[in-house]
mmCIF file of the N, C-alpha and C atoms, coordinates in Angstrom:
data_MODEL
# 
_entry.id   MODEL 
# 
loop_
_atom_site.group_PDB 
_atom_site.id 
_atom_site.type_symbol 
_atom_site.label_atom_id 
_atom_site.label_alt_id 
_atom_site.label_comp_id 
_atom_site.label_asym_id 
_atom_site.label_entity_id 
_atom_site.label_seq_id 
_atom_site.pdbx_PDB_ins_code 
_atom_site.Cartn_x 
_atom_site.Cartn_y 
_atom_site.Cartn_z 
_atom_site.occupancy 
_atom_site.B_iso_or_equiv 
_atom_site.pdbx_formal_charge 
_atom_site.auth_seq_id 
_atom_site.auth_comp_id 
_atom_site.auth_asym_id 
_atom_site.auth_atom_id 
_atom_site.pdbx_PDB_model_num 
ATOM 1   N N  . MET A 1 1  ? 87.623 230.460 143.089 1.00 0.00 ? 1  MET A N  1 
ATOM 2   C CA . MET A 1 1  ? 87.059 230.562 141.883 1.00 0.00 ? 1  MET A CA 1 
ATOM 3   C C  . MET A 1 1  ? 88.273 230.697 140.853 1.00 0.00 ? 1  MET A C  1 
ATOM 4   N N  . PRO A 1 2  ? 88.225 229.748 139.915 1.00 0.00 ? 2  PRO A N  1 
ATOM 5   C CA . PRO A 1 2  ? 89.207 229.468 138.960 1.00 0.00 ? 2  PRO A CA 1 
ATOM 6   C C  . PRO A 1 2  ? 89.439 230.652 137.873 1.00 0.00 ? 2  PRO A C  1 
ATOM 7   N N  . THR A 1 3  ? 90.387 230.887 137.587 1.00 0.00 ? 3  THR A N  1 
ATOM 8   C CA . THR A 1 3  ? 90.936 232.017 136.632 1.00 0.00 ? 3  THR A CA 1 
ATOM 9   C C  . THR A 1 3  ? 90.719 231.311 135.111 1.00 0.00 ? 3  THR A C  1 
ATOM 10  N N  . ILE A 1 4  ? 89.875 231.900 134.302 1.00 0.00 ? 4  ILE A N  1 
ATOM 11  C CA . ILE A 1 4  ? 89.590 231.439 133.112 1.00 0.00 ? 4  ILE A CA 1 
ATOM 12  C C  . ILE A 1 4  ? 90.590 232.176 132.091 1.00 0.00 ? 4  ILE A C  1 
ATOM 13  N N  . SER A 1 5  ? 90.825 233.403 132.319 1.00 0.00 ? 5  SER A N  1 
ATOM 14  C CA . SER A 1 5  ? 91.726 234.185 131.403 1.00 0.00 ? 5  SER A CA 1 
ATOM 15  C C  . SER A 1 5  ? 92.220 235.505 132.013 1.00 0.00 ? 5  SER A C  1 
ATOM 16  N N  . ARG A 1 6  ? 93.266 236.094 131.517 1.00 0.00 ? 6  ARG A N  1 
ATOM 17  C CA . ARG A 1 6  ? 94.035 237.229 131.910 1.00 0.00 ? 6  ARG A CA 1 
ATOM 18  C C  . ARG A 1 6  ? 94.360 238.136 130.686 1.00 0.00 ? 6  ARG A C  1 
ATOM 19  N N  . PHE A 1 7  ? 94.041 239.324 130.616 1.00 0.00 ? 7  PHE A N  1 
ATOM 20  C CA . PHE A 1 7  ? 94.570 240.267 129.580 1.00 0.00 ? 7  PHE A CA 1 
ATOM 21  C C  . PHE A 1 7  ? 94.339 241.744 130.041 1.00 0.00 ? 7  PHE A C  1 
ATOM 22  N N  . TYR A 1 8  ? 95.142 242.610 129.740 1.00 0.00 ? 8  TYR A N  1 
ATOM 23  C CA . TYR A 1 8  ? 95.091 244.046 129.870 1.00 0.00 ? 8  TYR A CA 1 
ATOM 24  C C  . TYR A 1 8  ? 94.740 244.320 131.247 1.00 0.00 ? 8  TYR A C  1 
ATOM 25  N N  . GLY A 1 9  ? 95.289 243.609 132.278 1.00 0.00 ? 9  GLY A N  1 
ATOM 26  C CA . GLY A 1 9  ? 94.798 243.924 133.614 1.00 0.00 ? 9  GLY A CA 1 
ATOM 27  C C  . GLY A 1 9  ? 93.649 243.515 133.999 1.00 0.00 ? 9  GLY A C  1 
ATOM 28  N N  . LEU A 1 10 ? 92.961 242.693 133.288 1.00 0.00 ? 10 LEU A N  1 
ATOM 29  C CA . LEU A 1 10 ? 91.603 242.132 133.594 1.00 0.00 ? 10 LEU A CA 1 
ATOM 30  C C  . LEU A 1 10 ? 91.829 240.664 133.957 1.00 0.00 ? 10 LEU A C  1 
ATOM 31  N N  . VAL A 1 11 ? 91.144 240.013 135.095 1.00 0.00 ? 11 VAL A N  1 
ATOM 32  C CA . VAL A 1 11 ? 91.185 238.753 135.461 1.00 0.00 ? 11 VAL A CA 1 
ATOM 33  C C  . VAL A 1 11 ? 89.695 238.402 135.254 1.00 0.00 ? 11 VAL A C  1 
ATOM 34  N N  . ILE A 1 12 ? 89.440 237.241 134.424 1.00 0.00 ? 12 ILE A N  1 
ATOM 35  C CA . ILE A 1 12 ? 88.272 236.561 134.247 1.00 0.00 ? 12 ILE A CA 1 
ATOM 36  C C  . ILE A 1 12 ? 88.197 235.276 135.063 1.00 0.00 ? 12 ILE A C  1 
ATOM 37  N N  . LYS A 1 13 ? 87.162 235.291 135.778 1.00 0.00 ? 13 LYS A N  1 
ATOM 38  C CA . LYS A 1 13 ? 86.853 233.971 136.747 1.00 0.00 ? 13 LYS A CA 1 
ATOM 39  C C  . LYS A 1 13 ? 85.478 233.641 136.692 1.00 0.00 ? 13 LYS A C  1 
ATOM 40  N N  . MET A 1 14 ? 85.218 232.280 136.967 1.00 0.00 ? 14 MET A N  1 
ATOM 41  C CA . MET A 1 14 ? 84.031 231.696 136.991 1.00 0.00 ? 14 MET A CA 1 
ATOM 42  C C  . MET A 1 14 ? 83.920 230.719 138.178 1.00 0.00 ? 14 MET A C  1 
ATOM 43  N N  . TYR A 1 15 ? 82.754 230.827 139.025 1.00 0.00 ? 15 TYR A N  1 
ATOM 44  C CA . TYR A 1 15 ? 82.450 229.948 140.133 1.00 0.00 ? 15 TYR A CA 1 
ATOM 45  C C  . TYR A 1 15 ? 82.232 228.538 139.548 1.00 0.00 ? 15 TYR A C  1 
ATOM 46  N N  . PHE A 1 16 ? 82.566 227.534 140.417 1.00 0.00 ? 16 PHE A N  1 
ATOM 47  C CA . PHE A 1 16 ? 82.226 226.133 140.097 1.00 0.00 ? 16 PHE A CA 1 
ATOM 48  C C  . PHE A 1 16 ? 81.609 225.544 141.508 1.00 0.00 ? 16 PHE A C  1 
ATOM 49  N N  . ARG A 1 17 ? 80.316 225.840 141.612 1.00 0.00 ? 17 ARG A N  1 
ATOM 50  C CA . ARG A 1 17 ? 79.567 225.312 142.609 1.00 0.00 ? 17 ARG A CA 1 
ATOM 51  C C  . ARG A 1 17 ? 77.994 225.104 142.158 1.00 0.00 ? 17 ARG A C  1 
ATOM 52  N N  . GLN A 1 18 ? 77.647 223.977 142.797 1.00 0.00 ? 18 GLN A N  1 
ATOM 53  C CA . GLN A 1 18 ? 76.145 223.598 142.548 1.00 0.00 ? 18 GLN A CA 1 
ATOM 54  C C  . GLN A 1 18 ? 75.320 224.957 142.871 1.00 0.00 ? 18 GLN A C  1 
ATOM 55  N N  . SER A 1 19 ? 75.564 225.607 143.707 1.00 0.00 ? 19 SER A N  1 
ATOM 56  C CA . SER A 1 19 ? 74.764 226.605 144.492 1.00 0.00 ? 19 SER A CA 1 
ATOM 57  C C  . SER A 1 19 ? 74.797 227.848 143.632 1.00 0.00 ? 19 SER A C  1 
ATOM 58  N N  . GLU A 1 20 ? 75.877 228.064 142.555 1.00 0.00 ? 20 GLU A N  1 
ATOM 59  C CA . GLU A 1 20 ? 75.917 229.074 141.784 1.00 0.00 ? 20 GLU A CA 1 
ATOM 60  C C  . GLU A 1 20 ? 74.642 229.457 140.986 1.00 0.00 ? 20 GLU A C  1 
ATOM 61  N N  . HIS A 1 21 ? 74.207 230.593 141.048 1.00 0.00 ? 21 HIS A N  1 
ATOM 62  C CA . HIS A 1 21 ? 72.994 230.943 140.487 1.00 0.00 ? 21 HIS A CA 1 
ATOM 63  C C  . HIS A 1 21 ? 72.850 231.332 138.881 1.00 0.00 ? 21 HIS A C  1 
ATOM 64  N N  . ASN A 1 22 ? 71.780 231.175 138.409 1.00 0.00 ? 22 ASN A N  1 
ATOM 65  C CA . ASN A 1 22 ? 71.701 231.689 137.043 1.00 0.00 ? 22 ASN A CA 1 
ATOM 66  C C  . ASN A 1 22 ? 71.325 233.262 136.939 1.00 0.00 ? 22 ASN A C  1 
ATOM 67  N N  . PRO A 1 23 ? 71.480 233.824 135.941 1.00 0.00 ? 23 PRO A N  1 
ATOM 68  C CA . PRO A 1 23 ? 71.963 233.465 134.479 1.00 0.00 ? 23 PRO A CA 1 
ATOM 69  C C  . PRO A 1 23 ? 73.369 232.933 134.403 1.00 0.00 ? 23 PRO A C  1 
ATOM 70  N N  . PRO A 1 24 ? 73.915 232.196 133.555 1.00 0.00 ? 24 PRO A N  1 
ATOM 71  C CA . PRO A 1 24 ? 75.261 232.006 133.340 1.00 0.00 ? 24 PRO A CA 1 
ATOM 72  C C  . PRO A 1 24 ? 76.064 233.317 133.233 1.00 0.00 ? 24 PRO A C  1 
ATOM 73  N N  . HIS A 1 25 ? 77.099 233.212 134.005 1.00 0.00 ? 25 HIS A N  1 
ATOM 74  C CA . HIS A 1 25 ? 77.807 234.613 134.055 1.00 0.00 ? 25 HIS A CA 1 
ATOM 75  C C  . HIS A 1 25 ? 79.255 234.386 134.426 1.00 0.00 ? 25 HIS A C  1 
ATOM 76  N N  . ILE A 1 26 ? 80.076 235.422 134.097 1.00 0.00 ? 26 ILE A N  1 
ATOM 77  C CA . ILE A 1 26 ? 81.491 235.416 134.611 1.00 0.00 ? 26 ILE A CA 1 
ATOM 78  C C  . ILE A 1 26 ? 81.716 236.633 135.416 1.00 0.00 ? 26 ILE A C  1 
ATOM 79  N N  . HIS A 1 27 ? 82.840 236.518 136.167 1.00 0.00 ? 27 HIS A N  1 
ATOM 80  C CA . HIS A 1 27 ? 83.366 237.635 137.078 1.00 0.00 ? 27 HIS A CA 1 
ATOM 81  C C  . HIS A 1 27 ? 84.546 238.234 136.492 1.00 0.00 ? 27 HIS A C  1 
ATOM 82  N N  . ALA A 1 28 ? 84.568 239.521 136.509 1.00 0.00 ? 28 ALA A N  1 
ATOM 83  C CA . ALA A 1 28 ? 85.655 240.412 135.825 1.00 0.00 ? 28 ALA A CA 1 
ATOM 84  C C  . ALA A 1 28 ? 86.337 241.227 136.861 1.00 0.00 ? 28 ALA A C  1 
ATOM 85  N N  . LEU A 1 29 ? 87.396 240.986 136.993 1.00 0.00 ? 29 LEU A N  1 
ATOM 86  C CA . LEU A 1 29 ? 88.330 241.901 138.037 1.00 0.00 ? 29 LEU A CA 1 
ATOM 87  C C  . LEU A 1 29 ? 89.139 242.748 137.527 1.00 0.00 ? 29 LEU A C  1 
ATOM 88  N N  . TYR A 1 30 ? 89.061 244.033 137.882 1.00 0.00 ? 30 TYR A N  1 
ATOM 89  C CA . TYR A 1 30 ? 90.141 245.010 137.237 1.00 0.00 ? 30 TYR A CA 1 
ATOM 90  C C  . TYR A 1 30 ? 90.413 246.053 138.383 1.00 0.00 ? 30 TYR A C  1 
ATOM 91  N N  . GLY A 1 31 ? 91.632 245.903 138.821 1.00 0.00 ? 31 GLY A N  1 
ATOM 92  C CA . GLY A 1 31 ? 91.910 246.662 139.922 1.00 0.00 ? 31 GLY A CA 1 
ATOM 93  C C  . GLY A 1 31 ? 91.044 246.326 141.149 1.00 0.00 ? 31 GLY A C  1 
ATOM 94  N N  . GLU A 1 32 ? 90.535 247.377 141.676 1.00 0.00 ? 32 GLU A N  1 
ATOM 95  C CA . GLU A 1 32 ? 89.661 247.254 142.695 1.00 0.00 ? 32 GLU A CA 1 
ATOM 96  C C  . GLU A 1 32 ? 88.109 246.929 142.367 1.00 0.00 ? 32 GLU A C  1 
ATOM 97  N N  . CYS A 1 33 ? 88.043 247.227 140.953 1.00 0.00 ? 33 CYS A N  1 
ATOM 98  C CA . CYS A 1 33 ? 86.569 247.025 140.373 1.00 0.00 ? 33 CYS A CA 1 
ATOM 99  C C  . CYS A 1 33 ? 86.277 245.575 140.129 1.00 0.00 ? 33 CYS A C  1 
ATOM 100 N N  . LEU A 1 34 ? 84.905 245.289 140.124 1.00 0.00 ? 34 LEU A N  1 
ATOM 101 C CA . LEU A 1 34 ? 84.311 244.109 139.862 1.00 0.00 ? 34 LEU A CA 1 
ATOM 102 C C  . LEU A 1 34 ? 83.158 244.193 138.919 1.00 0.00 ? 34 LEU A C  1 
ATOM 103 N N  . GLY A 1 35 ? 83.050 243.365 137.948 1.00 0.00 ? 35 GLY A N  1 
ATOM 104 C CA . GLY A 1 35 ? 81.752 243.262 137.307 1.00 0.00 ? 35 GLY A CA 1 
ATOM 105 C C  . GLY A 1 35 ? 81.300 241.801 137.086 1.00 0.00 ? 35 GLY A C  1 
ATOM 106 N N  . VAL A 1 36 ? 79.940 241.605 137.148 1.00 0.00 ? 36 VAL A N  1 
ATOM 107 C CA . VAL A 1 36 ? 79.378 240.296 136.840 1.00 0.00 ? 36 VAL A CA 1 
ATOM 108 C C  . VAL A 1 36 ? 78.684 240.571 135.718 1.00 0.00 ? 36 VAL A C  1 
ATOM 109 N N  . ILE A 1 37 ? 79.178 239.629 134.421 1.00 0.00 ? 37 ILE A N  1 
ATOM 110 C CA . ILE A 1 37 ? 78.684 239.960 133.159 1.00 0.00 ? 37 ILE A CA 1 
ATOM 111 C C  . ILE A 1 37 ? 77.882 238.513 132.784 1.00 0.00 ? 37 ILE A C  1 
ATOM 112 N N  . ASP A 1 38 ? 76.727 238.752 132.339 1.00 0.00 ? 38 ASP A N  1 
ATOM 113 C CA . ASP A 1 38 ? 75.851 237.671 131.676 1.00 0.00 ? 38 ASP A CA 1 
ATOM 114 C C  . ASP A 1 38 ? 76.432 237.222 130.552 1.00 0.00 ? 38 ASP A C  1 
ATOM 115 N N  . ILE A 1 39 ? 76.811 235.874 130.509 1.00 0.00 ? 39 ILE A N  1 
ATOM 116 C CA . ILE A 1 39 ? 77.404 235.323 129.275 1.00 0.00 ? 39 ILE A CA 1 
ATOM 117 C C  . ILE A 1 39 ? 76.588 235.446 127.822 1.00 0.00 ? 39 ILE A C  1 
ATOM 118 N N  . GLN A 1 40 ? 75.246 235.355 127.976 1.00 0.00 ? 40 GLN A N  1 
ATOM 119 C CA . GLN A 1 40 ? 74.385 235.332 126.841 1.00 0.00 ? 40 GLN A CA 1 
ATOM 120 C C  . GLN A 1 40 ? 74.110 236.612 126.428 1.00 0.00 ? 40 GLN A C  1 
ATOM 121 N N  . THR A 1 41 ? 73.854 237.614 127.177 1.00 0.00 ? 41 THR A N  1 
ATOM 122 C CA . THR A 1 41 ? 73.539 239.005 126.675 1.00 0.00 ? 41 THR A CA 1 
ATOM 123 C C  . THR A 1 41 ? 74.782 239.914 126.745 1.00 0.00 ? 41 THR A C  1 
ATOM 124 N N  . LEU A 1 42 ? 75.889 239.694 127.343 1.00 0.00 ? 42 LEU A N  1 
ATOM 125 C CA . LEU A 1 42 ? 76.990 240.438 127.750 1.00 0.00 ? 42 LEU A CA 1 
ATOM 126 C C  . LEU A 1 42 ? 76.780 241.692 128.479 1.00 0.00 ? 42 LEU A C  1 
ATOM 127 N N  . GLU A 1 43 ? 75.700 241.784 129.110 1.00 0.00 ? 43 GLU A N  1 
ATOM 128 C CA . GLU A 1 43 ? 75.206 242.818 129.989 1.00 0.00 ? 43 GLU A CA 1 
ATOM 129 C C  . GLU A 1 43 ? 75.764 242.812 131.386 1.00 0.00 ? 43 GLU A C  1 
ATOM 130 N N  . MET A 1 44 ? 76.400 243.666 131.957 1.00 0.00 ? 44 MET A N  1 
ATOM 131 C CA . MET A 1 44 ? 76.640 243.714 133.310 1.00 0.00 ? 44 MET A CA 1 
ATOM 132 C C  . MET A 1 44 ? 75.538 243.572 134.296 1.00 0.00 ? 44 MET A C  1 
ATOM 133 N N  . ILE A 1 45 ? 75.779 242.495 135.136 1.00 0.00 ? 45 ILE A N  1 
ATOM 134 C CA . ILE A 1 45 ? 74.444 242.235 135.863 1.00 0.00 ? 45 ILE A CA 1 
ATOM 135 C C  . ILE A 1 45 ? 74.640 243.086 137.352 1.00 0.00 ? 45 ILE A C  1 
ATOM 136 N N  . GLU A 1 46 ? 75.770 243.130 137.777 1.00 0.00 ? 46 GLU A N  1 
ATOM 137 C CA . GLU A 1 46 ? 76.127 244.073 138.813 1.00 0.00 ? 46 GLU A CA 1 
ATOM 138 C C  . GLU A 1 46 ? 77.731 244.425 138.773 1.00 0.00 ? 46 GLU A C  1 
ATOM 139 N N  . GLY A 1 47 ? 77.957 245.451 139.475 1.00 0.00 ? 47 GLY A N  1 
ATOM 140 C CA . GLY A 1 47 ? 79.384 245.754 139.629 1.00 0.00 ? 47 GLY A CA 1 
ATOM 141 C C  . GLY A 1 47 ? 79.711 247.136 139.266 1.00 0.00 ? 47 GLY A C  1 
ATOM 142 N N  . ASP A 1 48 ? 81.008 247.533 139.130 1.00 0.00 ? 48 ASP A N  1 
ATOM 143 C CA . ASP A 1 48 ? 81.425 248.975 138.845 1.00 0.00 ? 48 ASP A CA 1 
ATOM 144 C C  . ASP A 1 48 ? 82.683 249.015 137.843 1.00 0.00 ? 48 ASP A C  1 
ATOM 145 N N  . LEU A 1 49 ? 82.735 248.142 136.847 1.00 0.00 ? 49 LEU A N  1 
ATOM 146 C CA . LEU A 1 49 ? 83.829 248.052 136.020 1.00 0.00 ? 49 LEU A CA 1 
ATOM 147 C C  . LEU A 1 49 ? 83.741 249.362 135.136 1.00 0.00 ? 49 LEU A C  1 
ATOM 148 N N  . PRO A 1 50 ? 84.840 249.961 134.934 1.00 0.00 ? 50 PRO A N  1 
ATOM 149 C CA . PRO A 1 50 ? 84.639 251.117 134.141 1.00 0.00 ? 50 PRO A CA 1 
ATOM 150 C C  . PRO A 1 50 ? 84.415 250.634 132.652 1.00 0.00 ? 50 PRO A C  1 
ATOM 151 N N  . ALA A 1 51 ? 83.914 251.641 132.049 1.00 0.00 ? 51 ALA A N  1 
ATOM 152 C CA . ALA A 1 51 ? 83.306 251.369 130.587 1.00 0.00 ? 51 ALA A CA 1 
ATOM 153 C C  . ALA A 1 51 ? 84.262 250.903 129.770 1.00 0.00 ? 51 ALA A C  1 
ATOM 154 N N  . LYS A 1 52 ? 85.661 251.140 129.679 1.00 0.00 ? 52 LYS A N  1 
ATOM 155 C CA . LYS A 1 52 ? 86.692 250.757 128.803 1.00 0.00 ? 52 LYS A CA 1 
ATOM 156 C C  . LYS A 1 52 ? 86.947 249.395 129.129 1.00 0.00 ? 52 LYS A C  1 
ATOM 157 N N  . ALA A 1 53 ? 86.989 248.918 130.344 1.00 0.00 ? 53 ALA A N  1 
ATOM 158 C CA . ALA A 1 53 ? 87.418 247.595 130.732 1.00 0.00 ? 53 ALA A CA 1 
ATOM 159 C C  . ALA A 1 53 ? 86.088 246.762 130.512 1.00 0.00 ? 53 ALA A C  1 
ATOM 160 N N  . LEU A 1 54 ? 84.892 247.263 130.628 1.00 0.00 ? 54 LEU A N  1 
ATOM 161 C CA . LEU A 1 54 ? 83.665 246.481 130.419 1.00 0.00 ? 54 LEU A CA 1 
ATOM 162 C C  . LEU A 1 54 ? 83.622 246.086 128.826 1.00 0.00 ? 54 LEU A C  1 
ATOM 163 N N  . ASN A 1 55 ? 83.910 247.180 128.001 1.00 0.00 ? 55 ASN A N  1 
ATOM 164 C CA . ASN A 1 55 ? 83.990 246.796 126.612 1.00 0.00 ? 55 ASN A CA 1 
ATOM 165 C C  . ASN A 1 55 ? 84.990 245.703 126.148 1.00 0.00 ? 55 ASN A C  1 
ATOM 166 N N  . LEU A 1 56 ? 86.235 245.778 126.809 1.00 0.00 ? 56 LEU A N  1 
ATOM 167 C CA . LEU A 1 56 ? 87.099 244.604 126.522 1.00 0.00 ? 56 LEU A CA 1 
ATOM 168 C C  . LEU A 1 56 ? 86.634 243.431 127.026 1.00 0.00 ? 56 LEU A C  1 
ATOM 169 N N  . VAL A 1 57 ? 85.976 243.106 128.155 1.00 0.00 ? 57 VAL A N  1 
ATOM 170 C CA . VAL A 1 57 ? 85.508 242.091 128.542 1.00 0.00 ? 57 VAL A CA 1 
ATOM 171 C C  . VAL A 1 57 ? 84.292 241.568 127.686 1.00 0.00 ? 57 VAL A C  1 
ATOM 172 N N  . ARG A 1 58 ? 83.446 242.429 127.038 1.00 0.00 ? 58 ARG A N  1 
ATOM 173 C CA . ARG A 1 58 ? 82.401 242.022 126.182 1.00 0.00 ? 58 ARG A CA 1 
ATOM 174 C C  . ARG A 1 58 ? 83.036 241.614 124.996 1.00 0.00 ? 58 ARG A C  1 
ATOM 175 N N  . GLU A 1 59 ? 84.014 242.172 124.475 1.00 0.00 ? 59 GLU A N  1 
ATOM 176 C CA . GLU A 1 59 ? 84.683 241.821 123.191 1.00 0.00 ? 59 GLU A CA 1 
ATOM 177 C C  . GLU A 1 59 ? 85.141 240.234 123.402 1.00 0.00 ? 59 GLU A C  1 
ATOM 178 N N  . TRP A 1 60 ? 85.943 240.255 124.325 1.00 0.00 ? 60 TRP A N  1 
ATOM 179 C CA . TRP A 1 60 ? 86.491 238.894 124.656 1.00 0.00 ? 60 TRP A CA 1 
ATOM 180 C C  . TRP A 1 60 ? 85.472 237.750 124.895 1.00 0.00 ? 60 TRP A C  1 
ATOM 181 N N  . ALA A 1 61 ? 84.558 238.097 125.758 1.00 0.00 ? 61 ALA A N  1 
ATOM 182 C CA . ALA A 1 61 ? 83.315 237.244 126.017 1.00 0.00 ? 61 ALA A CA 1 
ATOM 183 C C  . ALA A 1 61 ? 82.490 236.876 124.742 1.00 0.00 ? 61 ALA A C  1 
ATOM 184 N N  . GLU A 1 62 ? 82.511 237.475 123.841 1.00 0.00 ? 62 GLU A N  1 
ATOM 185 C CA . GLU A 1 62 ? 81.713 237.417 122.384 1.00 0.00 ? 62 GLU A CA 1 
ATOM 186 C C  . GLU A 1 62 ? 82.436 236.301 121.693 1.00 0.00 ? 62 GLU A C  1 
ATOM 187 N N  . ASP A 1 63 ? 83.807 236.465 121.675 1.00 0.00 ? 63 ASP A N  1 
ATOM 188 C CA . ASP A 1 63 ? 84.830 235.615 121.098 1.00 0.00 ? 63 ASP A CA 1 
ATOM 189 C C  . ASP A 1 63 ? 84.750 234.298 121.480 1.00 0.00 ? 63 ASP A C  1 
ATOM 190 N N  . HIS A 1 64 ? 84.338 234.251 122.925 1.00 0.00 ? 64 HIS A N  1 
ATOM 191 C CA . HIS A 1 64 ? 84.484 232.891 123.584 1.00 0.00 ? 64 HIS A CA 1 
ATOM 192 C C  . HIS A 1 64 ? 83.013 232.282 124.183 1.00 0.00 ? 64 HIS A C  1 
ATOM 193 N N  . LYS A 1 65 ? 82.033 233.004 123.645 1.00 0.00 ? 65 LYS A N  1 
ATOM 194 C CA . LYS A 1 65 ? 80.618 232.544 124.218 1.00 0.00 ? 65 LYS A CA 1 
ATOM 195 C C  . LYS A 1 65 ? 80.509 231.161 124.286 1.00 0.00 ? 65 LYS A C  1 
ATOM 196 N N  . LEU A 1 66 ? 80.695 230.409 123.294 1.00 0.00 ? 66 LEU A N  1 
ATOM 197 C CA . LEU A 1 66 ? 80.405 229.003 123.127 1.00 0.00 ? 66 LEU A CA 1 
ATOM 198 C C  . LEU A 1 66 ? 81.238 228.281 124.301 1.00 0.00 ? 66 LEU A C  1 
ATOM 199 N N  . GLU A 1 67 ? 82.551 228.586 124.325 1.00 0.00 ? 67 GLU A N  1 
ATOM 200 C CA . GLU A 1 67 ? 83.375 228.018 125.456 1.00 0.00 ? 67 GLU A CA 1 
ATOM 201 C C  . GLU A 1 67 ? 82.910 228.291 126.815 1.00 0.00 ? 67 GLU A C  1 
ATOM 202 N N  . LEU A 1 68 ? 82.537 229.642 126.834 1.00 0.00 ? 68 LEU A N  1 
ATOM 203 C CA . LEU A 1 68 ? 81.991 229.952 128.305 1.00 0.00 ? 68 LEU A CA 1 
ATOM 204 C C  . LEU A 1 68 ? 80.835 229.111 128.677 1.00 0.00 ? 68 LEU A C  1 
ATOM 205 N N  . MET A 1 69 ? 79.864 228.866 127.712 1.00 0.00 ? 69 MET A N  1 
ATOM 206 C CA . MET A 1 69 ? 78.652 228.345 128.264 1.00 0.00 ? 69 MET A CA 1 
ATOM 207 C C  . MET A 1 69 ? 79.094 226.790 128.414 1.00 0.00 ? 69 MET A C  1 
ATOM 208 N N  . ASP A 1 70 ? 79.843 226.223 127.746 1.00 0.00 ? 70 ASP A N  1 
ATOM 209 C CA . ASP A 1 70 ? 80.366 225.041 127.738 1.00 0.00 ? 70 ASP A CA 1 
ATOM 210 C C  . ASP A 1 70 ? 80.971 224.773 129.188 1.00 0.00 ? 70 ASP A C  1 
ATOM 211 N N  . ILE A 1 71 ? 81.733 225.629 129.514 1.00 0.00 ? 71 ILE A N  1 
ATOM 212 C CA . ILE A 1 71 ? 82.518 225.660 130.925 1.00 0.00 ? 71 ILE A CA 1 
ATOM 213 C C  . ILE A 1 71 ? 81.322 225.784 132.031 1.00 0.00 ? 71 ILE A C  1 
ATOM 214 N N  . TRP A 1 72 ? 80.326 226.591 131.800 1.00 0.00 ? 72 TRP A N  1 
ATOM 215 C CA . TRP A 1 72 ? 79.198 226.843 132.710 1.00 0.00 ? 72 TRP A CA 1 
ATOM 216 C C  . TRP A 1 72 ? 78.397 225.700 132.978 1.00 0.00 ? 72 TRP A C  1 
ATOM 217 N N  . ASN A 1 73 ? 78.034 224.876 131.780 1.00 0.00 ? 73 ASN A N  1 
ATOM 218 C CA . ASN A 1 73 ? 77.272 223.727 131.876 1.00 0.00 ? 73 ASN A CA 1 
ATOM 219 C C  . ASN A 1 73 ? 77.872 222.516 132.264 1.00 0.00 ? 73 ASN A C  1 
ATOM 220 N N  . THR A 1 74 ? 79.175 222.276 131.969 1.00 0.00 ? 74 THR A N  1 
ATOM 221 C CA . THR A 1 74 ? 79.843 221.013 132.183 1.00 0.00 ? 74 THR A CA 1 
ATOM 222 C C  . THR A 1 74 ? 80.507 221.270 133.810 1.00 0.00 ? 74 THR A C  1 
ATOM 223 N N  . GLN A 1 75 ? 80.789 222.374 134.031 1.00 0.00 ? 75 GLN A N  1 
ATOM 224 C CA . GLN A 1 75 ? 81.833 222.699 135.163 1.00 0.00 ? 75 GLN A CA 1 
ATOM 225 C C  . GLN A 1 75 ? 83.141 222.003 135.002 1.00 0.00 ? 75 GLN A C  1 
ATOM 226 N N  . ILE A 1 76 ? 83.399 221.965 133.851 1.00 0.00 ? 76 ILE A N  1 
ATOM 227 C CA . ILE A 1 76 ? 84.896 221.454 133.670 1.00 0.00 ? 76 ILE A CA 1 
ATOM 228 C C  . ILE A 1 76 ? 85.750 222.686 133.370 1.00 0.00 ? 76 ILE A C  1 
ATOM 229 N N  . PHE A 1 77 ? 86.692 223.129 134.169 1.00 0.00 ? 77 PHE A N  1 
ATOM 230 C CA . PHE A 1 77 ? 87.558 224.093 133.918 1.00 0.00 ? 77 PHE A CA 1 
ATOM 231 C C  . PHE A 1 77 ? 88.631 224.019 132.924 1.00 0.00 ? 77 PHE A C  1 
ATOM 232 N N  . ARG A 1 78 ? 88.722 225.078 132.184 1.00 0.00 ? 78 ARG A N  1 
ATOM 233 C CA . ARG A 1 78 ? 89.850 225.217 131.259 1.00 0.00 ? 78 ARG A CA 1 
ATOM 234 C C  . ARG A 1 78 ? 90.155 226.634 131.069 1.00 0.00 ? 78 ARG A C  1 
ATOM 235 N N  . LYS A 1 79 ? 91.420 227.021 130.697 1.00 0.00 ? 79 LYS A N  1 
ATOM 236 C CA . LYS A 1 79 ? 91.747 228.344 130.502 1.00 0.00 ? 79 LYS A CA 1 
ATOM 237 C C  . LYS A 1 79 ? 91.321 228.621 128.983 1.00 0.00 ? 79 LYS A C  1 
ATOM 238 N N  . LEU A 1 80 ? 91.062 229.844 128.840 1.00 0.00 ? 80 LEU A N  1 
ATOM 239 C CA . LEU A 1 80 ? 90.781 230.346 127.443 1.00 0.00 ? 80 LEU A CA 1 
ATOM 240 C C  . LEU A 1 80 ? 91.852 231.559 127.108 1.00 0.00 ? 80 LEU A C  1 
ATOM 241 N N  . PRO A 1 81 ? 92.154 231.420 125.899 1.00 0.00 ? 81 PRO A N  1 
ATOM 242 C CA . PRO A 1 81 ? 93.354 232.510 125.355 1.00 0.00 ? 81 PRO A CA 1 
ATOM 243 C C  . PRO A 1 81 ? 92.703 233.980 125.688 1.00 0.00 ? 81 PRO A C  1 
ATOM 244 N N  . PRO A 1 82 ? 93.700 234.902 125.826 1.00 0.00 ? 82 PRO A N  1 
ATOM 245 C CA . PRO A 1 82 ? 93.456 236.278 126.175 1.00 0.00 ? 82 PRO A CA 1 
ATOM 246 C C  . PRO A 1 82 ? 92.947 237.056 124.835 1.00 0.00 ? 82 PRO A C  1 
ATOM 247 N N  . LEU A 1 83 ? 92.304 238.228 125.143 1.00 0.00 ? 83 LEU A N  1 
ATOM 248 C CA . LEU A 1 83 ? 91.911 239.269 123.921 1.00 0.00 ? 83 LEU A CA 1 
ATOM 249 C C  . LEU A 1 83 ? 93.379 239.642 123.417 1.00 0.00 ? 83 LEU A C  1 
ATOM 250 N N  . GLU A 1 84 ? 93.283 239.589 122.024 1.00 0.00 ? 84 GLU A N  1 
ATOM 251 C CA . GLU A 1 84 ? 94.512 240.063 121.275 1.00 0.00 ? 84 GLU A CA 1 
ATOM 252 C C  . GLU A 1 84 ? 94.217 241.366 120.622 1.00 0.00 ? 84 GLU A C  1 
# 
């Protein structure tokens, strides 16, 4: 699973497989915690990310929503800048 971005101890990844299921989503890792975040709604579909980490992921994903959807749709990997 390619890493799209890293910031504040968070690692953001996305699968690149034909079999990957909808809705479009990213995987956020924070220590031993994992969250699967819907790109369009920014809701956590599954996982156990702490609220503070989830809020950082949501803020970052909101800033990069168009780029994330483009990566999901084209499956052309590229890194995105971290949250500043």
